[in-house]
N, C-alpha and C positions, 0 to 999 in steps of 0.2 A: 737795584742794579746787580746783575750776575757777575761773578768773578770768573774770568777767563784765563786759562793757562795757554801756554805755546801750542799745545795740540788743539784746543778749542779754535784758536785763531788760524791755525793751519787748515782745519777742517772747514772753517767759514770761508777762507779765501778759495778753497778747492771747490766748495758748493756755489760760490759767488760766480765762479768762472763756468761750472757745469752743474747745474741743478738736478740733473738726471743720475749723477753718481750714485751707485748703490753702497750699502753699508759695507758690503764685501770689498768692493773697490776702494773705498776710503780706508778700511782697515789694512789692506795690502800696501796702499801708499804711505800710510803713517805708522806702520808697526803695530797695529791693534788687531784683536779678534774681531769678527764680524759683529758678535753681539756687544763688544765694547764700544765699537764705532757707532752702532745703532743707538745704544744708551746715551752717548755723548750727543748725538744729533737731536735726539728725542728730548733730552734735557734743555738744548737750545730752542727747540720748537716751543716746549711748554712754557720757557721763561719769555717768549715772544721775541727773541733774537732773530730766529729764523721765521719770517712773517709768511712765507709762502715760496713756491718755487714757480719760476716764470719761463716762458718760451719766448726766444728773441725771434721775431718775425722781419724778414726782409721785405719791407713795404714796397720797394722799387720792383721786386719781382712779382708783387701783386698788381703792378700797374700805377702805384703811386710814386711819380717820379719827383714831386715837388714836397718840399718840408717848409713851412713858414713858421716862424715864432711872432707872435702878434701881441704887441702891448696894447692893452685896452685900459683907458681911464674912463671912469663912469662920470656921467654928467651929473648925477646925483647920488648922494651917499646916504645910507640908513640901513639898518638891519634887513628891511623887507627888500630893498632893491638888490643888495648883496646875494640874499638866498634866491631871489627870481633870477638874478643873471647866472649864478652857478647852475641852478637847475636847468635853464634853458640852454646854456652852453654846453653842458655834459650831454644833453639830448641830441646834439649835432654829430652825426657819424664821423665826419672828417676831422673834429676836433678830438685829439688824442689825449691831451693833458690840459686841465685848467688848474693855473696856480694863483692862488692869492698871494700877492707880493707887496712889500713896502718899496717905496721909490716914485719915480715920475708916473708909473702906471700902477693902477689898482690890480690888474690881472695879467698874467701871461699865458698865452695859448699856443700849444703846438698843434698846427693844422697841417694835414697832408691832403694832397690833391693829385690828380693825374697829370696835370701840366698848369701852366700859368693862367690859361684861359678857364680852366676849371676852378683854380683858386679864386679867380675874379668872380666867377658865379657863385661860389660858396660865400664869399665876402659879402657881395651885393645882396644876395637873397637871403641869407641866414645869419651872418655875424652882424652887420650892420642893423639888423632888425631885432637884436637881442634887447632886452629890457635895460634901460639905463646907459646904453652906450654913448660915450662922448667921442673923445679922441682916439685914434687908432695909430700904431707905428708897426709896419711889417719889416721882417729881417728874413730874407730868403736864405735857407741854409745851401751852402755851396760843397762843403765837404765836412765830414765828421770823423774824428778819430775816437776809437773807444778802447778803454781797457778792457781785460778779459772778463771783468765783472765789475759790480758796483763797489767792491772792496779791494783796492790794490794793497801791495805789501805795507806801504806806510800808513795806510789807513786804520789798520788793526794794531794799534799801539796802546790798547787798553791795558792798564796794570792791573794784574790779578791778586 
């Protein structure tokens, strides 16, 4: 585990909100030279704390107006069926996230579609034919509130 000081935590919060910030901009924001900011970010990358930088895509602007969280309970369990299900589910373009979870369902999928009719098509033709699918439960996303990034101020309370 890496030790983080207040500056490291501030850098992480800033990068979580905007992964495209340059070392120069980070330095200006936090009173560091550009090389010092770069060294800190590089150290966090090398330690695996920063696993990559992502672009937030507005799916609605690309025509995907419906997001559905789908709980999937497998009819049969076993190592082979889990791997087969995961491999097949991740191959469906409309399935954005596949999460293996504990609880009433074995998996939670985040599925995007153009509209409800499109979701029904994806459900019937692709998801219901996945290996081992038993019970399904769909929850349609109505609204979503997001923090500026995955790390809010309260999330980085790691003691250094």
